[in-house]
C-alpha positions in Angstrom: -79.0 -150.8 -20.4 -79.2 -150.7 -24.8 -82.9 -151.9 -24.5 -82.9 -152.5 -28.1 -79.8 -154.7 -27.5 -82.1 -156.5 -24.2 -84.8 -156.8 -25.9 -82.7 -159.1 -29.3 -80.7 -160.7 -26.5 -84.7 -161.7 -25.2 -85.7 -162.5 -28.5 -83.2 -164.9 -29.1 -83.8 -167.5 -25.3 -85.2 -169.9 -26.1 -89.1 -169.6 -26.2 -89.5 -166.5 -26.8 -92.0 -167.3 -30.3 -94.1 -169.6 -28.1 -94.7 -167.6 -25.2 -94.8 -163.6 -26.3 -96.7 -161.3 -28.3 -96.1 -158.8 -26.4 -93.0 -156.7 -25.5 -93.4 -153.3 -23.2 -90.7 -151.1 -22.4 -90.3 -148.6 -19.5 -87.6 -145.9 -20.3 -87.6 -143.4 -16.7 -85.5 -140.3 -17.3 -84.7 -137.1 -15.1 -86.7 -133.8 -15.0 -86.0 -131.4 -14.6 -89.1 -129.5 -12.2 -90.1 -131.3 -9.3 -93.3 -132.8 -8.9 -94.6 -131.8 -5.5 -94.2 -127.5 -6.9 -92.5 -128.2 -10.1 -89.5 -126.1 -9.1 -86.2 -126.6 -11.2 -84.6 -129.5 -10.8 -80.4 -129.2 -11.8 -80.0 -133.1 -10.6 -81.5 -136.1 -8.2 -79.6 -138.9 -6.9 -80.7 -142.3 -6.9 -80.1 -145.6 -4.6 -82.1 -148.1 -5.5 -82.3 -151.7 -3.4 -81.4 -154.2 -5.6 -82.2 -157.4 -3.9 -86.1 -155.7 -3.6 -86.0 -155.4 -7.1 -85.3 -158.5 -8.0 -87.3 -159.9 -5.5 -90.6 -158.0 -6.6 -89.1 -159.2 -10.3 -89.4 -162.3 -10.0 -92.7 -161.9 -8.1 -93.6 -160.3 -11.3 -92.6 -162.7 -13.6 -94.2 -165.5 -12.0 -97.5 -164.1 -12.6 -99.9 -166.0 -15.9 -99.4 -164.9 -19.1 -95.5 -163.7 -18.3 -92.8 -165.0 -20.2 -89.9 -162.6 -19.0 -89.8 -159.0 -17.1 -86.3 -157.9 -16.8 -85.4 -153.8 -14.2 -82.3 -152.2 -14.5 -82.3 -148.6 -12.7 -79.0 -146.1 -12.5 -77.5 -145.2 -9.4 -75.6 -141.9 -8.3 -75.9 -138.7 -9.0 -77.4 -137.9 -12.8 -78.7 -134.5 -14.4 -82.3 -134.4 -16.3 -82.5 -135.9 -19.5 -80.6 -139.1 -17.8 -81.5 -142.4 -17.7 -82.6 -144.1 -14.7 -85.3 -146.9 -14.9 -85.5 -149.3 -17.4 -88.1 -151.7 -17.5 -88.9 -154.6 -20.3 -92.5 -157.1 -19.6 -92.1 -159.5 -22.4 -95.4 -162.2 -21.9 -98.5 -163.8 -24.0 -101.0 -161.2 -24.2 -102.0 -157.2 -23.3 -104.5 -158.3 -20.6 -101.6 -159.6 -18.9 -98.4 -157.4 -19.6 -100.1 -154.1 -19.4 -100.8 -154.2 -15.5 -97.7 -156.6 -15.1 -95.3 -153.6 -16.8 -97.8 -151.0 -14.1 -97.2 -152.9 -10.9 -93.2 -153.6 -11.4 -92.7 -149.6 -12.4 -94.8 -148.8 -9.5 -93.9 -150.9 -6.8 -90.0 -150.3 -7.9 -90.1 -147.1 -7.5 -92.2 -147.0 -4.3 -90.6 -149.6 -2.7 -86.8 -150.0 -4.7 -85.7 -146.8 -5.4 -85.1 -143.4 -3.6 -84.2 -140.2 -5.3 -82.9 -137.3 -3.1 -83.4 -134.1 -5.6 -81.3 -131.0 -6.0 -82.8 -127.9 -6.9 -81.0 -124.7 -8.4 -79.7 -122.2 -6.1 
């Protein structure tokens, strides 16, 4: 996903100007180290559950003040620096949009995406 193009697409949708005062973005990338013990990671294998992602996205988008939620997860073998997860939440005010993005991110990471780290030998 090209985040700038996706935001431009959203801005062209009918209703954007009437419903959106904030757009928040998450761009997750592959780290070169593991959260567990900071050991060197040379790659990561990502397996998204697209159906679960869509279910979560719809739940977030149904919240008060949220106009659109967009999710895209790459899959397969990736290297440090590669893009893994793109999220966009567009809505009315920060009190609605900030927690929606945080919940979308936390739920997708815990419920809809699995990863396997590959370590340096």
